[in-house]
C-alpha positions in Angstrom: -0.1 0.0 -0.1 1.3 3.6 -1.0 1.8 5.8 1.9 2.2 9.0 1.4 2.5 11.8 4.3 1.3 14.9 4.5 2.8 17.3 2.5 3.1 15.1 -0.3 -0.7 14.6 -0.2 -1.2 18.5 -0.4 1.8 18.5 -3.0 -0.6 16.7 -5.0 -3.6 18.4 -4.2 -1.7 21.9 -5.4 -1.1 20.3 -8.9 -4.7 18.8 -9.0 -5.9 22.4 -8.4 -3.5 23.9 -11.2 -5.0 21.4 -13.3 -8.2 22.2 -12.9 -8.0 25.9 -12.8 -5.6 25.6 -16.7 -8.8 23.4 -17.6 -10.8 26.3 -17.5 -8.8 29.3 -18.7 -8.5 26.8 -22.1 -12.3 26.6 -22.0 -12.8 30.7 -21.3 -10.4 31.4 -24.2 -12.2 29.0 -26.1 -15.5 30.2 -25.5 -14.4 33.6 -25.8 -10.8 33.8 -28.4 -10.0 37.4 -26.9 -9.5 35.8 -24.1 -5.5 34.0 -25.8 -3.8 37.6 -25.1 -4.6 38.5 -21.4 -1.3 37.5 -20.1 -3.0 37.8 -16.5 -5.8 35.8 -16.9 -4.3 32.8 -15.5 -2.5 34.3 -12.1 -6.5 36.0 -12.3 -7.9 32.4 -12.0 -5.4 31.4 -9.9 -5.8 34.0 -7.2 -9.7 33.7 -7.8 -9.5 30.1 -6.8 -7.8 29.6 -3.7 -9.5 33.1 -2.3 -13.0 30.6 -3.7 -11.3 27.4 -1.3 -9.8 30.2 1.9 -13.9 31.1 1.8 -14.6 27.6 1.9 -12.8 26.3 4.3 -13.7 29.1 6.5 -17.1 28.4 6.1 -16.5 24.6 6.3 -15.1 25.5 10.2 -17.8 27.8 11.1 -20.6 25.7 10.1 -18.7 22.6 11.7 -18.1 24.6 15.1 -22.6 25.1 15.1 -22.9 21.9 14.4 -20.8 20.9 17.1 -22.2 22.8 20.0 -25.8 22.1 18.8 -24.8 18.2 19.1 -23.5 19.3 22.3 -26.7 21.1 23.3 -28.1 18.6 22.1 -26.6 15.5 24.3 -26.9 17.6 27.3 -30.6 18.5 26.8 -31.6 14.7 26.6 -29.2 14.0 29.4 -31.3 16.4 31.5 -34.6 15.0 30.4 -33.4 11.3 31.3 -31.8 12.2 34.8 -35.0 13.8 35.4 -37.6 11.6 33.4 
């Protein structure tokens, strides 16, 4: 079985993300040939991708904290019911 370090997995994810962004750039250029001459398109798409990933990551962290908090409140409420029930 292949075992990868955290750094290796992160590097593979970065390669995959760059390949995805390049595919988006190619699709955009196919749809609008004027974009082929835009020297900043790749870097702008990459920055947009990273910003979207950060936003999604932050939103997921908030959701997980909220979900864990709700679960903890439900668990403590349930145990109170059983203790007094």
